[in-house]
Kinemage of the C-alpha trace (Angstrom):
@kinemage 1
@onewidth
@group {chain A} dominant
@subgroup {mainchain}
@vectorlist {calphas} color= white
{ca met a 1} P 7.800 22.447 8.342
{ca leu a 2} L 9.492 20.817 11.301
{ca ile a 3} L 10.775 17.300 10.658
{ca glu a 4} L 8.855 16.080 13.715
{ca thr a 5} L 5.558 17.381 12.311
{ca ser a 6} L 6.121 15.872 8.883
{ca glu a 7} L 7.064 12.557 10.511
{ca lys a 8} L 3.687 12.570 12.271
{ca tyr a 9} L 1.911 13.014 8.928
{ca phe a 10} L 4.031 10.256 7.380
{ca asn a 11} L 3.157 7.840 10.192
{ca gln a 12} L -0.543 8.669 9.769
{ca leu a 13} L -0.284 7.892 6.068
{ca tyr a 14} L 1.273 4.446 6.615
{ca asp a 15} L -0.693 3.466 9.712
{ca gly a 16} L -1.907 -0.124 9.189
{ca val a 17} L -0.257 -0.491 5.768
{ca asp a 18} L 1.662 -3.719 5.080
{ca pro a 19} L 3.721 -3.234 1.885
{ca phe a 20} L 5.756 -6.398 2.503
{ca his a 21} L 2.615 -8.522 2.159
{ca val a 22} L 1.741 -6.742 -1.096
{ca phe a 23} L 5.276 -7.283 -2.400
{ca phe a 24} L 5.267 -11.000 -1.586
{ca glu a 25} L 1.933 -11.626 -3.295
{ca asp a 26} L 2.779 -9.634 -6.411
{ca ala a 27} L 6.281 -11.070 -6.761
{ca glu a 28} L 4.983 -14.610 -6.379
{ca arg a 29} L 2.192 -13.994 -8.885
{ca leu a 30} L 4.714 -12.789 -11.468
{ca gly a 31} L 7.137 -15.621 -10.728
{ca leu a 32} L 9.773 -13.310 -9.283
{ca lys a 33} L 10.056 -14.921 -5.874
{ca lys a 34} L 9.552 -18.355 -4.379
{ca lys a 35} L 7.050 -18.640 -1.582
{ca his a 36} L 8.431 -18.296 1.953
{ca asp a 37} L 5.461 -19.162 4.141
{ca ala a 38} L 7.644 -19.985 7.127
{ca gly a 39} L 9.096 -16.504 7.311
{ca arg a 40} L 6.103 -14.464 6.287
{ca arg a 41} L 4.628 -14.237 9.765
{ca his a 42} L 7.752 -12.326 10.845
{ca leu a 43} L 7.239 -9.606 8.261
{ca thr a 44} L 4.077 -7.867 9.379
{ca tyr a 45} L 4.617 -4.125 9.104
{ca pro a 46} L 4.717 -1.871 11.099
{ca arg a 47} L 4.566 -4.250 14.083
{ca ile a 48} L 8.163 -5.301 13.450
{ca leu a 49} L 10.368 -2.216 13.108
{ca glu a 50} L 13.317 -4.055 11.563
{ca pro a 51} L 11.950 -6.580 9.048
{ca pro a 52} L 14.671 -8.953 7.855
{ca lys a 53} L 16.147 -8.564 4.411
{ca ile a 54} L 14.438 -10.849 1.912
{ca val a 55} L 16.902 -12.198 -0.626
{ca glu a 56} L 15.813 -14.073 -3.724
{ca glu a 57} L 17.684 -17.305 -4.381
{ca ala a 58} L 20.365 -16.823 -7.015
{ca glu a 59} L 18.403 -17.346 -10.211
{ca lys a 60} L 19.679 -15.925 -13.471
{ca ser a 61} L 16.401 -15.735 -15.382
{ca cys a 62} L 15.424 -12.168 -16.129
{ca val a 63} L 12.212 -10.181 -15.992
{ca gly a 64} L 12.001 -6.751 -17.552
{ca gly a 65} L 15.749 -6.839 -18.150
{ca leu a 66} L 16.510 -7.430 -14.461
{ca asn a 67} L 17.839 -10.499 -12.695
{ca lys a 68} L 15.311 -11.900 -10.265
{ca ser a 69} L 17.777 -11.134 -7.470
{ca ser a 70} L 17.135 -7.436 -8.127
{ca phe a 71} L 13.582 -7.844 -6.826
{ca val a 72} L 14.308 -7.588 -3.125
{ca tyr a 73} L 12.050 -5.452 -0.990
{ca gly a 74} L 13.377 -3.119 1.685
{ca glu a 75} L 12.342 0.343 2.827
{ca ile a 76} L 13.845 3.632 3.848
{ca lys a 77} L 13.124 4.932 7.340
{ca tyr a 78} L 11.485 8.317 7.479
{ca leu a 79} L 13.816 10.312 9.723
{ca pro a 80} L 17.166 9.194 8.246
{ca phe a 81} L 15.928 9.791 4.694
{ca ala a 82} L 14.321 13.128 5.598
{ca phe a 83} L 17.589 14.362 7.110
{ca leu a 84} L 19.445 13.179 4.000
{ca leu a 85} L 17.104 15.178 1.764
{ca lys a 86} L 17.350 18.245 3.991
{ca glu a 87} L 21.127 18.235 3.613
{ca leu a 88} L 21.150 17.996 -0.188
{ca asp a 89} L 22.709 20.894 -2.061
{ca val a 90} L 19.717 21.508 -4.317
{ca gly a 91} L 17.451 24.496 -4.857
{ca cys a 92} L 13.714 24.789 -4.338
{ca gly a 93} L 11.340 23.274 -6.851
{ca gly a 94} L 12.354 20.781 -9.489
{ca val a 95} L 11.567 17.115 -9.980
{ca phe a 96} L 12.224 14.196 -7.612
{ca val a 97} L 12.207 10.688 -9.104
{ca asp a 98} L 12.481 7.368 -7.245
{ca leu a 99} L 13.415 4.311 -9.333
{ca gly a 100} L 11.884 1.202 -7.777
{ca ser a 101} L 9.542 3.181 -5.537
{ca gly a 102} L 7.810 0.289 -3.755
{ca ser a 103} L 4.984 1.600 -1.599
{ca gly a 104} L 6.069 5.206 -2.171
{ca lys a 105} L 7.887 6.002 1.071
{ca pro a 106} L 10.809 7.944 -0.477
{ca val a 107} L 8.363 9.960 -2.611
{ca phe a 108} L 6.141 10.944 0.317
{ca thr a 109} L 9.175 11.672 2.493
{ca ala a 110} L 10.502 13.984 -0.223
{ca ala a 111} L 7.098 15.682 -0.557
{ca leu a 112} L 6.969 16.345 3.184
{ca thr a 113} L 10.605 17.415 3.454
{ca arg a 114} L 11.406 19.659 0.489
{ca asp a 115} L 9.549 21.985 -1.880
{ca phe a 116} L 9.764 19.883 -5.041
{ca asp a 117} L 7.333 20.843 -7.791
{ca arg a 118} L 6.796 17.285 -9.008
{ca leu a 119} L 7.539 13.867 -7.523
{ca val a 120} L 7.452 10.570 -9.403
{ca gly a 121} L 7.745 6.986 -8.207
{ca val a 122} L 8.543 4.347 -10.841
{ca glu a 123} L 7.690 0.781 -9.788
{ca tyr a 124} L 7.691 -2.465 -11.814
{ca leu a 125} L 5.251 -4.409 -9.611
{ca pro a 126} L 1.602 -3.475 -10.337
{ca ala a 127} L 0.242 -4.141 -6.842
{ca leu a 128} L 2.838 -1.913 -5.185
{ca thr a 129} L 2.050 0.811 -7.723
{ca ser a 130} L -1.658 0.477 -6.913
{ca leu a 131} L -0.921 0.670 -3.186
{ca ser a 132} L 1.115 3.851 -3.742
{ca lys a 133} L -1.746 5.398 -5.704
{ca arg a 134} L -4.219 4.604 -2.918
{ca leu a 135} L -1.876 6.221 -0.415
{ca met a 136} L -1.506 9.218 -2.724
{ca arg a 137} L -5.276 9.762 -2.692
{ca lys a 138} L -5.211 9.569 1.112
{ca tyr a 139} L -2.279 12.001 1.185
{ca tyr a 140} L -4.124 14.465 -1.049
{ca ser a 141} L -7.346 14.347 0.987
{ca lys a 142} L -6.054 14.036 4.564
{ca ile a 143} L -2.541 15.476 4.727
{ca arg a 144} L -1.843 17.876 1.870
{ca pro a 145} L -4.497 20.434 3.011
{ca lys a 146} L -2.519 20.843 6.258
{ca leu a 147} L 0.733 21.726 4.491
{ca ala a 148} L 2.180 25.067 3.415
{ca leu a 149} L 0.735 26.431 0.172
{ca lys a 150} L 3.796 25.551 -1.930
{ca arg a 151} L 3.589 21.891 -0.886
{ca gln a 152} L -0.140 21.838 -1.521
{ca lys a 153} L 0.712 22.572 -5.171
{ca gln a 154} L 3.102 19.631 -5.519
{ca gln a 155} L 2.235 17.066 -8.183
{ca ile a 156} L 2.754 13.425 -7.163
{ca glu a 157} L 2.662 10.558 -9.639
{ca phe a 158} L 3.234 6.811 -9.417
{ca val a 159} L 4.027 4.965 -12.624
{ca asn a 160} L 3.911 1.210 -13.211
{ca ala a 161} L 6.903 0.854 -15.545
{ca asp a 162} L 10.325 -0.666 -16.088
{ca phe a 163} L 12.817 1.999 -15.007
{ca leu a 164} L 15.272 0.737 -17.619
{ca thr a 165} L 13.012 2.194 -20.297
{ca tyr a 166} L 11.197 4.966 -18.391
{ca asp a 167} L 12.371 8.490 -19.289
{ca phe a 168} L 13.647 10.129 -16.081
{ca ser a 169} L 15.886 12.688 -17.814
{ca asp a 170} L 13.968 15.612 -16.262
{ca ala a 171} L 14.889 14.579 -12.696
{ca asp a 172} L 16.649 17.152 -10.535
{ca val a 173} L 17.034 14.584 -7.743
{ca leu a 174} L 17.106 10.879 -8.613
{ca phe a 175} L 16.947 8.235 -5.866
{ca ile a 176} L 17.974 4.610 -6.518
{ca ala a 177} L 17.751 2.059 -3.681
{ca ser a 178} L 20.347 -0.090 -5.426
{ca thr a 179} L 21.585 -2.321 -2.611
{ca thr a 180} L 20.757 -5.614 -4.359
{ca phe a 181} L 21.388 -4.500 -7.944
{ca asp a 182} L 24.054 -6.415 -9.849
{ca gln a 183} L 27.026 -4.859 -11.638
{ca his a 184} L 25.437 -4.995 -15.074
{ca leu a 185} L 22.343 -3.139 -13.878
{ca met a 186} L 24.480 -0.453 -12.232
{ca glu a 187} L 26.407 -0.034 -15.483
{ca val a 188} L 23.151 0.408 -17.419
{ca leu a 189} L 21.874 2.929 -14.872
{ca ala a 190} L 25.150 4.863 -15.008
{ca arg a 191} L 24.784 5.250 -18.781
{ca arg a 192} L 21.165 6.341 -18.420
{ca cys a 193} L 22.056 8.857 -15.706
{ca glu a 194} L 24.433 10.513 -18.155
{ca gly a 195} L 21.300 11.837 -19.855
{ca leu a 196} L 20.294 13.885 -16.803
{ca lys a 197} L 20.546 17.669 -16.771
{ca asn a 198} L 23.864 19.108 -15.626
{ca gly a 199} L 23.711 19.781 -11.895
{ca ser a 200} L 21.197 17.023 -11.203
{ca thr a 201} L 21.722 14.975 -8.032
{ca val a 202} L 21.769 11.173 -8.001
{ca ile a 203} L 21.536 9.170 -4.768
{ca thr a 204} L 22.372 5.455 -4.663
{ca leu a 205} L 22.414 2.988 -1.782
{ca ser a 206} L 25.360 0.610 -1.307
{ca lys a 207} L 26.333 0.379 -4.982
{ca lys a 208} L 28.298 2.982 -6.956
{ca leu a 209} L 27.808 4.480 -10.401
{ca asp a 210} L 30.871 4.521 -12.647
{ca ser a 211} L 30.740 7.434 -15.086
{ca lys a 212} L 32.963 10.394 -15.899
{ca lys a 213} L 29.791 12.481 -16.091
{ca leu a 214} L 28.804 11.702 -12.488
{ca arg a 215} L 30.983 13.246 -9.790
{ca leu a 216} L 30.811 11.655 -6.340
{ca thr a 217} L 30.319 14.575 -3.930
{ca ser a 218} L 29.692 12.825 -0.619
{ca arg a 219} L 29.252 9.462 1.040
{ca tyr a 220} L 27.969 8.425 4.451
{ca gln a 221} L 25.868 5.867 6.338
{ca met a 222} L 22.083 5.844 6.686
{ca gln a 223} L 19.766 3.530 8.586
{ca thr a 224} L 17.305 1.524 6.476
{ca ser a 225} L 14.885 -1.330 7.164
{ca trp a 226} L 17.590 -3.884 6.309
{ca ser a 227} L 20.698 -2.306 7.853
{ca pro a 228} L 21.676 0.308 10.445
{ca thr a 229} L 24.551 1.398 8.180
{ca ser a 230} L 23.542 1.420 4.530
{ca glu a 231} L 26.090 3.312 2.450
{ca val a 232} L 24.750 6.410 0.692
{ca asn a 233} L 26.496 7.752 -2.406
{ca ile a 234} L 25.612 11.220 -3.702
{ca tyr a 235} L 26.591 12.329 -7.199
{ca lys a 236} L 26.316 15.480 -9.288
{ca lys a 237} L 25.811 15.270 -13.047
{ca ile a 238} L 28.572 17.193 -14.827
{ca asn a 239} L 29.567 17.817 -18.452
């Protein structure tokens, strides 16, 4: 499918959806983020194409094993991420997993861009998981019937879970939007990624994974909602 056509379907899926509002409410309810009423009016999506980066004040208390500063919401942009996926050196089929999947944009981009067999989004915040599941039902009923037969057979799943304990060892492509993750969290993720199958691909944003079993194969810049030049690191799992 042409990238332009899949972008049209993606835009239809997210028309009128405001994941930033959902994130704010859920994070505040769980005590993960202080209320920022003054700035909220600037974060209506998709009216503002470049919502500002929301950074939690430096608090060291942890939730689900993560510092509160790890709960910062930003989003990929469809075209840059679609082109990234198109360029990956991976075969057809397999499993795509997104750790910290938010409203599901990387998962749906992957479903529209490549012929994965199964796609999974793992998200800690319940309301964002629920939003992703609602969008999945819309995707299945309105968009999937228009796709090629192989993509109509794709299985999409959104899981409300802590990705530090969720088993993602079957992933062929693992995406981690790790821009705000601290060093300790990246070290934990590096150890967990060592359990992936040999040949699996791991993509991180901004932060690097330090492991002898993960070989950095390429690095470049990609536009995201919070930066025109987010660093992308692509690894291959090796023996």
